[in-house]
N, CA, C and O atoms as a printed pandas DataFrame, in Angstrom:
     atom_number atom_name residue_name chain_id  residue_number  x_coord  y_coord  z_coord
0              1         N          MET        A               1  116.989   97.587   97.027
1              2        CA          MET        A               1  115.621   97.598   97.542
2              3         C          MET        A               1  115.657   97.684   99.060
3              4         O          MET        A               1  116.389   96.953   99.727
4              5         N          GLY        A               2  114.864   98.576   99.576
5              6        CA          GLY        A               2  114.836   98.766  101.011
6              7         C          GLY        A               2  113.568   98.219  101.631
7              8         O          GLY        A               2  112.753   97.566  100.980
8              9         N          CYS        A               3  113.436   98.506  102.895
9             10        CA          CYS        A               3  112.257   98.066  103.631
10            11         C          CYS        A               3  111.147   99.109  103.493
11            12         O          CYS        A               3  111.353  100.188  102.938
12            13         N          LEU        A               4  109.989   98.768  104.000
13            14        CA          LEU        A               4  108.871   99.691  104.075
14            15         C          LEU        A               4  108.695  100.094  105.530
15            16         O          LEU        A               4  108.955   99.299  106.434
16            17         N          ILE        A               5  108.259  101.315  105.756
17            18        CA          ILE        A               5  107.970  101.810  107.099
18            19         C          ILE        A               5  106.478  102.111  107.171
19            20         O          ILE        A               5  105.941  102.820  106.319
20            21         N          GLY        A               6  105.815  101.577  108.182
21            22        CA          GLY        A               6  104.411  101.875  108.435
22            23         C          GLY        A               6  104.310  102.953  109.496
23            24         O          GLY        A               6  105.035  102.923  110.490
24            25         N          ILE        A               7  103.417  103.901  109.288
25            26        CA          ILE        A               7  103.276  105.024  110.211
26            27         C          ILE        A               7  101.819  105.173  110.632
27            28         O          ILE        A               7  100.932  105.358  109.798
28            29         N          ASP        A               8  101.589  105.088  111.940
29            30        CA          ASP        A               8  100.286  105.394  112.527
30            31         C          ASP        A               8  100.429  106.774  113.165
31            32         O          ASP        A               8  100.798  106.898  114.333
32            33         N          TYR        A               9  100.133  107.802  112.382
33            34        CA          TYR        A               9  100.361  109.191  112.787
34            35         C          TYR        A               9   99.314  109.624  113.802
35            36         O          TYR        A               9   98.117  109.410  113.614
36            37         N          GLY        A              10   99.785  110.233  114.872
37            38        CA          GLY        A              10   98.884  110.778  115.881
38            39         C          GLY        A              10   99.297  112.188  116.252
39            40         O          GLY        A              10  100.431  112.597  116.004
40            41         N          GLU        A              11   98.386  112.920  116.840
41            42        CA          GLU        A              11   98.686  114.308  117.196
42            43         C          GLU        A              11   99.787  114.396  118.246
43            44         O          GLU        A              11  100.605  115.315  118.207
44            45         N          LYS        A              12   99.819  113.451  119.187
45            46        CA          LYS        A              12  100.844  113.466  120.239
46            47         C          LYS        A              12  101.954  112.449  119.989
47            48         O          LYS        A              12  103.138  112.770  120.084
48            49         N          ARG        A              13  101.553  111.213  119.667
49            50        CA          ARG        A              13  102.507  110.125  119.461
50            51         C          ARG        A              13  102.261  109.491  118.101
51            52         O          ARG        A              13  101.154  109.524  117.565
52            53         N          THR        A              14  103.317  108.918  117.565
53            54        CA          THR        A              14  103.218  108.220  116.288
54            55         C          THR        A              14  103.835  106.840  116.435
55            56         O          THR        A              14  104.947  106.690  116.941
56            57         N          GLY        A              15  103.094  105.834  115.984
57            58        CA          GLY        A              15  103.603  104.471  115.994
58            59         C          GLY        A              15  104.299  104.164  114.681
59            60         O          GLY        A              15  103.865  104.595  113.613
60            61         N          LEU        A              16  105.391  103.409  114.779
61            62        CA          LEU        A              16  106.177  103.049  113.600
62            63         C          LEU        A              16  106.386  101.540  113.547
63            64         O          LEU        A              16  106.549  100.883  114.575
64            65         N          ALA        A              17  106.377  101.012  112.341
65            66        CA          ALA        A              17  106.674   99.597  112.105
66            67         C          ALA        A              17  107.544   99.524  110.857
67            68         O          ALA        A              17  107.585  100.468  110.068
68            69         N          HIS        A              18  108.238   98.408  110.678
69            70        CA          HIS        A              18  109.054   98.235  109.473
70            71         C          HIS        A              18  108.963   96.796  109.003
71            72         O          HIS        A              18  108.572   95.900  109.752
72            73         N          THR        A              19  109.332   96.594  107.749
73            74        CA          THR        A              19  109.326   95.244  107.189
74            75         C          THR        A              19  110.737   94.677  107.205
75            76         O          THR        A              19  111.721   95.392  107.396
76            77         N          ASP        A              20  110.799   93.387  106.999
77            78        CA          ASP        A              20  112.079   92.744  106.728
78            79         C          ASP        A              20  112.481   93.134  105.298
79            80         O          ASP        A              20  111.645   93.639  104.548
80            81         N          PRO        A              21  113.732   92.912  104.911
81            82        CA          PRO        A              21  114.168   93.310  103.559
82            83         C          PRO        A              21  113.368   92.662  102.426
83            84         O          PRO        A              21  113.271   93.225  101.336
84            85         N          ASN        A              22  112.794   91.476  102.680
85            86        CA          ASN        A              22  112.010   90.795  101.650
86            87         C          ASN        A              22  110.553   91.252  101.606
87            88         O          ASN        A              22  109.772   90.799  100.769
88            89         N          LYS        A              23  110.206   92.148  102.513
89            90        CA          LYS        A              23  108.851   92.707  102.585
90            91         C          LYS        A              23  107.786   91.631  102.785
91            92         O          LYS        A              23  106.764   91.605  102.100
92            93         N          ILE        A              24  108.056   90.744  103.744
93            94        CA          ILE        A              24  107.106   89.680  104.048
94            95         C          ILE        A              24  106.405   89.932  105.377
95            96         O          ILE        A              24  105.194   89.747  105.490
96            97         N          ILE        A              25  107.158   90.349  106.370
97            98        CA          ILE        A              25  106.645   90.502  107.734
98            99         C          ILE        A              25  106.815   91.938  108.215
99           100         O          ILE        A              25  107.867   92.548  108.022
100          101         N          ALA        A              26  105.774   92.468  108.839
101          102        CA          ALA        A              26  105.858   93.780  109.493
102          103         C          ALA        A              26  106.117   93.562  110.976
103          104         O          ALA        A              26  105.534   92.673  111.596
104          105         N          THR        A              27  106.993   94.377  111.534
105          106        CA          THR        A              27  107.359   94.293  112.946
106          107         C          THR        A              27  107.291   95.687  113.546
107          108         O          THR        A              27  107.684   96.668  112.915
108          109         N          GLY        A              28  106.789   95.764  114.775
109          110        CA          GLY        A              28  106.750   97.047  115.463
110          111         C          GLY        A              28  108.157   97.596  115.630
111          112         O          GLY        A              28  109.080   96.858  115.975
112          113         N          LEU        A              29  108.318   98.871  115.390
113          114        CA          LEU        A              29  109.627   99.511  115.478
114          115         C          LEU        A              29  109.724  100.395  116.713
115          116         O          LEU        A              29  110.621  100.220  117.538
116          117         N          LYS        A              30  108.808  101.339  116.840
117          118        CA          LYS        A              30  108.929  102.319  117.919
118          119         C          LYS        A              30  107.662  103.163  117.973
119          120         O          LYS        A              30  106.915  103.259  116.999
120          121         N          SER        A              31  107.441  103.765  119.122
121          122        CA          SER        A              31  106.428  104.796  119.270
122          123         C          SER        A              31  107.156  106.033  119.769
123          124         O          SER        A              31  107.857  105.983  120.780
124          125         N          ILE        A              32  106.989  107.140  119.061
125          126        CA          ILE        A              32  107.719  108.352  119.436
126          127         C          ILE        A              32  106.773  109.547  119.479
127          128         O          ILE        A              32  105.661  109.501  118.953
128          129         N          LEU        A              33  107.236  110.603  120.111
129          130        CA          LEU        A              33  106.471  111.841  120.099
130          131         C          LEU        A              33  106.433  112.363  118.665
131          132         O          LEU        A              33  107.459  112.403  117.986
132          133         N          THR        A              34  105.269  112.753  118.218
133          134        CA          THR        A              34  105.098  113.204  116.839
134          135         C          THR        A              34  106.015  114.379  116.515
135          136         O          THR        A              34  106.502  114.494  115.390
136          137         N          LYS        A              35  106.249  115.240  117.479
137          138        CA          LYS        A              35  107.120  116.399  117.229
138          139         C          LYS        A              35  108.550  115.981  116.897
139          140         O          LYS        A              35  109.300  116.769  116.321
140          141         N          ASP        A              36  108.939  114.762  117.247
141          142        CA          ASP        A              36  110.290  114.260  116.982
142          143         C          ASP        A              36  110.367  113.350  115.756
143          144         O          ASP        A              36  111.418  112.773  115.478
144          145         N          LEU        A              37  109.272  113.221  115.030
145          146        CA          LEU        A              37  109.183  112.230  113.953
146          147         C          LEU        A              37  110.159  112.488  112.806
147          148         O          LEU        A              37  110.843  111.561  112.374
148          149         N          ILE        A              38  110.243  113.698  112.311
149          150        CA          ILE        A              38  111.153  113.999  111.193
150          151         C          ILE        A              38  112.596  113.734  111.613
151          152         O          ILE        A              38  113.368  113.147  110.855
152          153         N          LYS        A              39  112.954  114.159  112.802
153          154        CA          LYS        A              39  114.316  113.942  113.313
154          155         C          LYS        A              39  114.621  112.442  113.410
155          156         O          LYS        A              39  115.712  112.003  113.045
156          157         N          PHE        A              40  113.654  111.661  113.904
157          158        CA          PHE        A              40  113.851  110.216  113.999
158          159         C          PHE        A              40  114.033  109.606  112.610
159          160         O          PHE        A              40  114.946  108.809  112.393
160          161         N          LEU        A              41  113.166  109.981  111.675
161          162        CA          LEU        A              41  113.250  109.418  110.325
162          163         C          LEU        A              41  114.580  109.771  109.662
163          164         O          LEU        A              41  115.169  108.937  108.975
164          165         N          ARG        A              42  115.048  110.984  109.858
165          166        CA          ARG        A              42  116.332  111.395  109.281
166          167         C          ARG        A              42  117.447  110.458  109.768
167          168         O          ARG        A              42  118.244  109.971  108.966
168          169         N          ALA        A              43  117.499  110.212  111.059
169          170        CA          ALA        A              43  118.524  109.327  111.624
170          171         C          ALA        A              43  118.327  107.893  111.135
171          172         O          ALA        A              43  119.300  107.199  110.838
172          173         N          TYR        A              44  117.083  107.451  111.051
173          174        CA          TYR        A              44  116.791  106.083  110.611
174          175         C          TYR        A              44  117.222  105.891  109.156
175          176         O          TYR        A              44  117.837  104.879  108.820
176          177         N          PHE        A              45  116.903  106.853  108.299
177          178        CA          PHE        A              45  117.248  106.754  106.879
178          179         C          PHE        A              45  118.755  106.735  106.646
179          180         O          PHE        A              45  119.212  106.219  105.626
180          181         N          GLU        A              46  119.530  107.285  107.568
181          182        CA          GLU        A              46  120.990  107.253  107.442
182          183         C          GLU        A              46  121.545  105.844  107.629
183          184         O          GLU        A              46  122.614  105.517  107.114
184          185         N          ASN        A              47  120.811  105.011  108.371
185          186        CA          ASN        A              47  121.298  103.670  108.700
186          187         C          ASN        A              47  120.585  102.541  107.966
187          188         O          ASN        A              47  121.116  101.436  107.856
188          189         N          VAL        A              48  119.391  102.817  107.468
189          190        CA          VAL        A              48  118.578  101.766  106.855
190          191         C          VAL        A              48  118.039  102.273  105.518
191          192         O          VAL        A              48  117.560  103.402  105.416
192          193         N          GLU        A              49  118.126  101.429  104.508
193          194        CA          GLU        A              49  117.553  101.787  103.210
194          195         C          GLU        A              49  116.038  101.599  103.272
195          196         O          GLU        A              49  115.550  100.499  103.533
196          197         N          VAL        A              50  115.311  102.670  103.032
197          198        CA          VAL        A              50  113.852  102.643  103.083
198          199         C          VAL        A              50  113.313  102.930  101.689
199          200         O          VAL        A              50  113.641  103.946  101.077
200          201         N          GLU        A              51  112.490  102.028  101.205
201          202        CA          GLU        A              51  111.912  102.165   99.871
202          203         C          GLU        A              51  110.663  103.043   99.872
203          204         O          GLU        A              51  110.449  103.843   98.961
204          205         N          MET        A              52  109.838  102.878  100.918
205          206        CA          MET        A              52  108.562  103.579  100.914
206          207         C          MET        A              52  108.015  103.722  102.326
207          208         O          MET        A              52  108.255  102.878  103.190
208          209         N          LEU        A              53  107.269  104.812  102.547
209          210        CA          LEU        A              53  106.530  105.015  103.787
210          211         C          LEU        A              53  105.065  104.708  103.516
211          212         O          LEU        A              53  104.492  105.194  102.541
212          213         N          ILE        A              54  104.462  103.904  104.378
213          214        CA          ILE        A              54  103.040  103.604  104.289
214          215         C          ILE        A              54  102.390  104.335  105.452
215          216         O          ILE        A              54  102.568  103.959  106.610
216          217         N          ILE        A              55  101.647  105.364  105.143
217          218        CA          ILE        A              55  101.064  106.217  106.169
218          219         C          ILE        A              55   99.579  105.902  106.284
219          220         O          ILE        A              55   98.843  105.926  105.298
220          221         N          GLY        A              56   99.156  105.607  107.512
221          222        CA          GLY        A              56   97.759  105.290  107.756
222          223         C          GLY        A              56   96.839  106.424  107.335
223          224         O          GLY        A              56   97.137  107.602  107.528
224          225         N          LYS        A              57   95.714  106.034  106.756
225          226        CA          LYS        A              57   94.710  107.008  106.316
226          227         C          LYS        A              57   93.474  106.817  107.195
227          228         O          LYS        A              57   92.714  105.868  107.006
228          229         N          PRO        A              58   93.275  107.728  108.161
229          230        CA          PRO        A              58   92.148  107.565  109.083
230          231         C          PRO        A              58   90.826  107.964  108.430
231          232         O          PRO        A              58   90.626  109.117  108.049
232          233         N          ILE        A              59   89.939  106.995  108.311
233          234        CA          ILE        A              59   88.634  107.219  107.690
234          235         C          ILE        A              59   87.562  106.881  108.723
235          236         O          ILE        A              59   87.637  105.849  109.390
236          237         N          GLN        A              60   86.570  107.752  108.850
237          238        CA          GLN        A              60   85.489  107.519  109.799
238          239         C          GLN        A              60   84.515  106.481  109.249
239          240         O          GLN        A              60   84.585  106.107  108.078
240          241         N          LYS        A              61   83.613  106.026  110.105
241          242        CA          LYS        A              61   82.632  105.014  109.708
242          243         C          LYS        A              61   81.811  105.439  108.494
243          244         O          LYS        A              61   81.435  104.607  107.667
244          245         N          ASP        A              62   81.535  106.746  108.392
245          246        CA          ASP        A              62   80.723  107.241  107.278
246          247         C          ASP        A              62   81.527  107.446  105.996
247          248         O          ASP        A              62   80.995  107.915  104.990
248          249         N          GLY        A              63   82.822  107.087  106.038
249          250        CA          GLY        A              63   83.670  107.191  104.860
250          251         C          GLY        A              63   84.386  108.521  104.709
251          252         O          GLY        A              63   85.188  108.694  103.791
252          253         N          LYS        A              64   84.105  109.463  105.599
253          254        CA          LYS        A              64   84.754  110.775  105.537
254          255         C          LYS        A              64   86.104  110.726  106.249
255          256         O          LYS        A              64   86.301  109.913  107.152
256          257         N          PRO        A              65   87.033  111.592  105.847
257          258        CA          PRO        A              65   88.339  111.625  106.513
258          259         C          PRO        A              65   88.205  112.051  107.975
259          260         O          PRO        A              65   87.336  112.851  108.323
260          261         N          SER        A              66   89.064  111.514  108.813
261          262        CA          SER        A              66   89.105  111.871  110.229
262          263         C          SER        A              66   89.644  113.290  110.396
263          264         O          SER        A              66   90.227  113.857  109.472
264          265         N          ASN        A              67   89.445  113.852  111.578
265          266        CA          ASN        A              67   89.916  115.214  111.868
266          267         C          ASN        A              67   91.427  115.351  111.754
267          268         O          ASN        A              67   91.922  116.423  111.408
268          269         N          VAL        A              68   92.164  114.294  112.036
269          270        CA          VAL        A              68   93.632  114.360  112.016
270          271         C          VAL        A              68   94.196  114.334  110.587
271          272         O          VAL        A              68   95.396  114.530  110.396
272          273         N          GLU        A              69   93.354  114.095  109.601
273          274        CA          GLU        A              69   93.815  113.971  108.212
274          275         C          GLU        A              69   94.545  115.223  107.723
275          276         O          GLU        A              69   95.533  115.109  106.998
276          277         N          GLU        A              70   94.085  116.398  108.099
277          278        CA          GLU        A              70   94.757  117.632  107.668
278          279         C          GLU        A              70   96.180  117.705  108.225
279          280         O          GLU        A              70   97.097  118.159  107.540
280          281         N          LYS        A              71   96.359  117.258  109.464
281          282        CA          LYS        A              71   97.704  117.248  110.051
282          283         C          LYS        A              71   98.588  116.221  109.353
283          284         O          LYS        A              71   99.788  116.436  109.180
284          285         N          ILE        A              72   97.988  115.110  108.955
285          286        CA          ILE        A              72   98.754  114.092  108.223
286          287         C          ILE        A              72   99.206  114.657  106.876
287          288         O          ILE        A              72  100.341  114.431  106.456
288          289         N          LYS        A              73   98.332  115.379  106.211
289          290        CA          LYS        A              73   98.710  115.994  104.929
290          291         C          LYS        A              73   99.866  116.974  105.115
291          292         O          LYS        A              73  100.755  117.056  104.268
292          293         N          GLY        A              74   99.856  117.716  106.219
293          294        CA          GLY        A              74  100.967  118.615  106.526
294          295         C          GLY        A              74  102.254  117.856  106.767
295          296         O          GLY        A              74  103.328  118.283  106.343
296          297         N          PHE        A              75  102.141  116.714  107.458
297          298        CA          PHE        A              75  103.300  115.852  107.699
298          299         C          PHE        A              75  103.844  115.315  106.374
299          300         O          PHE        A              75  105.058  115.268  106.175
300          301         N          ILE        A              76  102.963  114.916  105.483
301          302        CA          ILE        A              76  103.390  114.389  104.178
302          303         C          ILE        A              76  104.149  115.463  103.395
303          304         O          ILE        A              76  105.138  115.158  102.729
304          305         N          LYS        A              77  103.700  116.699  103.470
305          306        CA          LYS        A              77  104.430  117.794  102.807
306          307         C          LYS        A              77  105.843  117.914  103.370
307          308         O          LYS        A              77  106.799  118.110  102.620
308          309         N          LYS        A              78  105.975  117.796  104.695
309          310        CA          LYS        A              78  107.301  117.857  105.326
310          311         C          LYS        A              78  108.178  116.698  104.861
311          312         O          LYS        A              78  109.376  116.869  104.636
312          313         N          ILE        A              79  107.575  115.517  104.720
313          314        CA          ILE        A              79  108.323  114.345  104.244
314          315         C          ILE        A              79  108.857  114.617  102.838
315          316         O          ILE        A              79  110.026  114.363  102.550
316          317         N          LYS        A              80  107.993  115.132  101.971
317          318        CA          LYS        A              80  108.396  115.388  100.582
318          319         C          LYS        A              80  109.500  116.434  100.490
319          320         O          LYS        A              80  110.349  116.365   99.601
320          321         N          ILE        A              81  109.493  117.399  101.400
321          322        CA          ILE        A              81  110.543  118.424  101.419
322          323         C          ILE        A              81  111.849  117.849  101.960
323          324         O          ILE        A              81  112.912  118.062  101.375
324          325         N          ASN        A              82  111.773  117.123  103.073
325          326        CA          ASN        A              82  112.971  116.613  103.741
326          327         C          ASN        A              82  113.553  115.359  103.097
327          328         O          ASN        A              82  114.766  115.152  103.125
328          329         N          PHE        A              83  112.693  114.523  102.515
329          330        CA          PHE        A              83  113.132  113.245  101.948
330          331         C          PHE        A              83  112.487  113.034  100.575
331          332         O          PHE        A              83  111.673  112.125  100.414
332          333         N          PRO        A              84  112.836  113.855   99.590
333          334        CA          PRO        A              84  112.160  113.784   98.290
334          335         C          PRO        A              84  112.324  112.442   97.571
335          336         O          PRO        A              84  111.528  112.111   96.693
336          337         N          GLU        A              85  113.342  111.674   97.935
337          338        CA          GLU        A              85  113.589  110.395   97.267
338          339         C          GLU        A              85  112.721  109.256   97.809
339          340         O          GLU        A              85  112.654  108.188   97.200
340          341         N          VAL        A              86  112.060  109.476   98.942
341          342        CA          VAL        A              86  111.271  108.410   99.568
342          343         C          VAL        A              86  109.838  108.442   99.037
343          344         O          VAL        A              86  109.177  109.479   99.063
344          345         N          LYS        A              87  109.373  107.291   98.556
345          346        CA          LYS        A              87  108.001  107.170   98.065
346          347         C          LYS        A              87  107.045  107.104   99.259
347          348         O          LYS        A              87  107.421  106.702  100.359
348          349         N          ILE        A              88  105.800  107.511   99.007
349          350        CA          ILE        A              88  104.771  107.500  100.044
350          351         C          ILE        A              88  103.523  106.845   99.476
351          352         O          ILE        A              88  103.137  107.102   98.336
352          353         N          ASP        A              89  102.893  105.992  100.287
353          354        CA          ASP        A              89  101.592  105.437   99.945
354          355         C          ASP        A              89  100.726  105.562  101.189
355          356         O          ASP        A              89  101.238  105.696  102.300
356          357         N          ARG        A              90   99.424  105.519  100.997
357          358        CA          ARG        A              90   98.489  105.618  102.117
358          359         C          ARG        A              90   97.727  104.306  102.209
359          360         O          ARG        A              90   97.547  103.606  101.213
360          361         N          TYR        A              91   97.275  103.977  103.436
361          362        CA          TYR        A              91   96.491  102.759  103.616
362          363         C          TYR        A              91   95.452  102.988  104.709
363          364         O          TYR        A              91   95.744  103.582  105.747
364          365         N          ASP        A              92   94.259  102.517  104.461
365          366        CA          ASP        A              92   93.136  102.651  105.396
366          367         C          ASP        A              92   93.517  102.077  106.763
367          368         O          ASP        A              92   93.913  100.917  106.873
368          369         N          GLU        A              93   93.392  102.899  107.792
369          370        CA          GLU        A              93   93.761  102.445  109.129
370          371         C          GLU        A              93   92.555  102.261  110.045
371          372         O          GLU        A              93   92.702  102.203  111.266
372          373         N          ARG        A              94   91.364  102.171  109.459
373          374        CA          ARG        A              94   90.163  102.004  110.285
374          375         C          ARG        A              94   90.297  100.819  111.230
375          376         O          ARG        A              94   90.707   99.728  110.836
376          377         N          TYR        A              95   89.944  101.059  112.472
377          378        CA          TYR        A              95   89.854  100.049  113.536
378          379         C          TYR        A              95   91.190   99.468  113.985
379          380         O          TYR        A              95   91.198   98.541  114.795
380          381         N          THR        A              96   92.314   99.971  113.493
381          382        CA          THR        A              96   93.591   99.362  113.904
382          383         C          THR        A              96   93.849   99.529  115.393
383          384         O          THR        A              96   94.398   98.623  116.020
384          385         N          SER        A              97   93.470  100.657  115.976
385          386        CA          SER        A              97   93.683  100.841  117.418
386          387         C          SER        A              97   92.811   99.884  118.219
387          388         O          SER        A              97   93.254   99.329  119.224
388          389         N          LYS        A              98   91.577   99.690  117.779
389          390        CA          LYS        A              98   90.684   98.750  118.471
390          391         C          LYS        A              98   91.215   97.326  118.348
391          392         O          LYS        A              98   91.215   96.573  119.322
392          393         N          ILE        A              99   91.664   96.960  117.161
393          394        CA          ILE        A              99   92.216   95.619  116.956
394          395         C          ILE        A              99   93.467   95.438  117.804
395          396         O          ILE        A              99   93.670   94.368  118.379
396          397         N          ALA        A             100   94.308   96.464  117.891
397          398        CA          ALA        A             100   95.529   96.388  118.708
398          399         C          ALA        A             100   95.174   96.120  120.163
399          400         O          ALA        A             100   95.817   95.297  120.815
400          401         N          LYS        A             101   94.159   96.802  120.678
401          402        CA          LYS        A             101   93.735   96.596  122.071
402          403         C          LYS        A             101   93.213   95.177  122.279
403          404         O          LYS        A             101   93.509   94.543  123.292
404          405         N          ILE        A             102   92.443   94.689  121.328
405          406        CA          ILE        A             102   91.909   93.325  121.423
406          407         C          ILE        A             102   93.050   92.311  121.408
407          408         O          ILE        A             102   93.061   91.380  122.213
408          409         N          LEU        A             103   94.005   92.484  120.500
409          410        CA          LEU        A             103   95.141   91.562  120.413
410          411         C          LEU        A             103   95.952   91.545  121.707
411          412         O          LEU        A             103   96.370   90.482  122.166
412          413         N          MET        A             104   96.173   92.713  122.289
413          414        CA          MET        A             104   96.933   92.771  123.539
414          415         C          MET        A             104   96.167   92.081  124.660
415          416         O          MET        A             104   96.760   91.370  125.471
416          417         N          ASN        A             105   94.865   92.284  124.708
417          418        CA          ASN        A             105   94.038   91.662  125.735
418          419         C          ASN        A             105   94.042   90.143  125.587
419          420         O          ASN        A             105   94.199   89.418  126.569
420          421         N          GLU        A             106   93.870   89.666  124.356
421          422        CA          GLU        A             106   93.819   88.227  124.102
422          423         C          GLU        A             106   95.164   87.544  124.301
423          424         O          GLU        A             106   95.219   86.348  124.588
424          425         N          SER        A             107   96.249   88.298  124.149
425          426        CA          SER        A             107   97.570   87.683  124.301
426          427         C          SER        A             107   98.016   87.619  125.756
427          428         O          SER        A             107   99.097   87.113  126.056
428          429         N          GLY        A             108   97.188   88.129  126.655
429          430        CA          GLY        A             108   97.502   88.022  128.073
430          431         C          GLY        A             108   98.441   89.091  128.597
431          432         O          GLY        A             108   98.997   88.945  129.686
432          433         N          ILE        A             109   98.624   90.150  127.851
433          434        CA          ILE        A             109   99.484   91.243  128.312
434          435         C          ILE        A             109   98.825   91.899  129.522
435          436         O          ILE        A             109   97.616   92.129  129.531
436          437         N          LYS        A             110   99.617   92.191  130.525
437          438        CA          LYS        A             110   99.096   92.761  131.763
438          439         C          LYS        A             110   98.446   94.115  131.513
439          440         O          LYS        A             110   98.842   94.861  130.617
440          441         N          ARG        A             111   97.444   94.412  132.325
441          442        CA          ARG        A             111   96.656   95.633  132.172
442          443         C          ARG        A             111   97.525   96.891  132.172
443          444         O          ARG        A             111   97.295   97.803  131.379
444          445         N          LYS        A             112   98.510   96.941  133.049
445          446        CA          LYS        A             112   99.383   98.118  133.135
446          447         C          LYS        A             112  100.084   98.367  131.795
447          448         O          LYS        A             112  100.206   99.510  131.356
448          449         N          VAL        A             113  100.537   97.304  131.158
449          450        CA          VAL        A             113  101.207   97.419  129.859
450          451         C          VAL        A             113  100.197   97.802  128.780
451          452         O          VAL        A             113  100.498   98.610  127.902
452          453         N          ARG        A             114   98.993   97.218  128.847
453          454        CA          ARG        A             114   97.958   97.509  127.844
454          455         C          ARG        A             114   97.534   98.971  127.857
455          456         O          ARG        A             114   97.055   99.482  126.845
456          457         N          ARG        A             115   97.702   99.644  128.979
457          458        CA          ARG        A             115   97.322  101.059  129.083
458          459         C          ARG        A             115   98.342  101.985  128.432
459          460         O          ARG        A             115   98.064  103.168  128.237
460          461         N          ASP        A             116   99.497  101.474  128.101
461          462        CA          ASP        A             116  100.547  102.279  127.466
462          463         C          ASP        A             116  100.145  102.553  126.016
463          464         O          ASP        A             116  100.205  101.665  125.166
464          465         N          LYS        A             117   99.740  103.782  125.750
465          466        CA          LYS        A             117   99.254  104.127  124.409
466          467         C          LYS        A             117  100.347  104.019  123.356
467          468         O          LYS        A             117  100.056  103.824  122.176
468          469         N          GLY        A             118  101.600  104.144  123.773
469          470        CA          GLY        A             118  102.708  103.986  122.833
470          471         C          GLY        A             118  102.752  102.592  122.242
471          472         O          GLY        A             118  103.049  102.419  121.060
472          473         N          ILE        A             119  102.456  101.594  123.068
473          474        CA          ILE        A             119  102.432  100.211  122.573
474          475         C          ILE        A             119  101.281  100.039  121.589
475          476         O          ILE        A             119  101.434   99.388  120.555
476          477         N          ILE        A             120  100.136  100.619  121.910
477          478        CA          ILE        A             120   98.987  100.541  121.001
478          479         C          ILE        A             120   99.337  101.183  119.659
479          480         O          ILE        A             120   99.003  100.640  118.606
480          481         N          ASP        A             121  100.010  102.338  119.692
481          482        CA          ASP        A             121  100.405  103.016  118.449
482          483         C          ASP        A             121  101.356  102.154  117.621
483          484         O          ASP        A             121  101.226  102.079  116.399
484          485         N          LYS        A             122  102.306  101.509  118.283
485          486        CA          LYS        A             122  103.282  100.664  117.580
486          487         C          LYS        A             122  102.586   99.449  116.955
487          488         O          LYS        A             122  102.874   99.079  115.817
488          489         N          ILE        A             123  101.674   98.838  117.707
489          490        CA          ILE        A             123  100.934   97.690  117.168
490          491         C          ILE        A             123  100.038   98.141  116.015
491          492         O          ILE        A             123   99.918   97.437  115.012
492          493         N          SER        A             124   99.413   99.302  116.151
493          494        CA          SER        A             124   98.563   99.824  115.072
494          495         C          SER        A             124   99.369  100.047  113.798
495          496         O          SER        A             124   98.909   99.723  112.703
496          497         N          ALA        A             125  100.570  100.600  113.940
497          498        CA          ALA        A             125  101.440  100.795  112.771
498          499         C          ALA        A             125  101.791   99.455  112.135
499          500         O          ALA        A             125  101.860   99.338  110.911
500          501         N          THR        A             126  102.012   98.447  112.972
501          502        CA          THR        A             126  102.325   97.107  112.470
502          503         C          THR        A             126  101.133   96.537  111.708
503          504         O          THR        A             126  101.301   95.934  110.648
504          505         N          LEU        A             127   99.932   96.726  112.246
505          506        CA          LEU        A             127   98.722   96.237  111.570
506          507         C          LEU        A             127   98.512   96.941  110.227
507          508         O          LEU        A             127   98.152   96.302  109.239
508          509         N          ILE        A             128   98.737   98.250  110.194
509          510        CA          ILE        A             128   98.609   99.002  108.939
510          511         C          ILE        A             128   99.583   98.446  107.904
511          512         O          ILE        A             128   99.209   98.186  106.761
512          513         N          LEU        A             129  100.829   98.267  108.318
513          514        CA          LEU        A             129  101.863   97.822  107.384
514          515         C          LEU        A             129  101.635   96.382  106.934
515          516         O          LEU        A             129  101.792   96.079  105.751
516          517         N          GLN        A             130  101.267   95.486  107.858
517          518        CA          GLN        A             130  101.034   94.089  107.479
518          519         C          GLN        A             130   99.830   93.980  106.543
519          520         O          GLN        A             130   99.853   93.206  105.586
520          521         N          SER        A             131   98.784   94.753  106.816
521          522        CA          SER        A             131   97.612   94.756  105.926
522          523         C          SER        A             131   97.989   95.265  104.538
523          524         O          SER        A             131   97.532   94.733  103.527
524          525         N          TYR        A             132   98.817   96.286  104.500
525          526        CA          TYR        A             132   99.297   96.818  103.223
526          527         C          TYR        A             132  100.068   95.737  102.465
527          528         O          TYR        A             132   99.850   95.533  101.271
528          529         N          LEU        A             133  100.968   95.049  103.165
529          530        CA          LEU        A             133  101.755   93.987  102.523
530          531         C          LEU        A             133  100.846   92.914  101.937
531          532         O          LEU        A             133  101.050   92.463  100.810
532          533         N          GLU        A             134   99.845   92.509  102.710
533          534        CA          GLU        A             134   98.934   91.464  102.243
534          535         C          GLU        A             134   98.122   91.928  101.039
535          536         O          GLU        A             134   97.816   91.133  100.150
536          537         N          SER        A             135   97.773   93.213  101.007
537          538        CA          SER        A             135   96.999   93.729   99.874
538          539         C          SER        A             135   97.849   93.831   98.606
539          540         O          SER        A             135   97.313   93.859   97.498
540          541         N          LYS        A             136   99.158   93.885   98.769
541          542        CA          LYS        A             136  100.069   94.053   97.634
542          543         C          LYS        A             136  100.885   92.799   97.335
543          544         O          LYS        A             136  101.887   92.874   96.623
544          545         N          LYS        A             137  100.480   91.663   97.861
545          546        CA          LYS        A             137  101.234   90.422   97.624
546          547         C          LYS        A             137  101.534   90.252   96.144
547          548         O          LYS        A             137  100.675   90.477   95.291
548          549         N          ASN        A             138  102.745   89.859   95.860
549          550        CA          ASN        A             138  103.233   89.624   94.495
550          551         C          ASN        A             138  103.327   90.900   93.653
551          552         O          ASN        A             138  103.586   90.825   92.452
552          553         N          LYS        A             139  103.120   92.064   94.263
553          554        CA          LYS        A             139  103.213   93.320   93.516
554          555         C          LYS        A             139  104.405   94.155   93.953
555          556         O          LYS        A             139  104.810   95.072   93.240
556          557         N          LEU        A             140  104.973   93.852   95.117
557          558        CA          LEU        A             140  106.110   94.645   95.618
558          559         C          LEU        A             140  107.425   94.063   95.164
559          560         O          LEU        A             140  108.483   94.600   95.491
């Protein structure tokens, strides 16, 4: 049994998080350029057993898919081609970026650091993955 990877997919950057082997806690892993995502995952999968990817599903307030959803679907196709053995699940990522900004502000992180969108992406991926874990308690 491997860990789970949370993905906050973005057009420019993608935030990544991973779980501990027992799938209890999600931790921020990295924020990388989206164009390098497949290459990063390939190297990561060589060193770490990954059971499943949890990819954020951006939904607008009105319940319709976000504009980036089509690009995410294209990314998922690439995942299935490059890593057919890895399972994929989706999870609602509404408001994760806003929550990430609030958490950074409340934790006293300096403004200069809070402006780093890569950190926001990594925290958002962590929030997606931790929420997924909590929704699946006793099922994983």
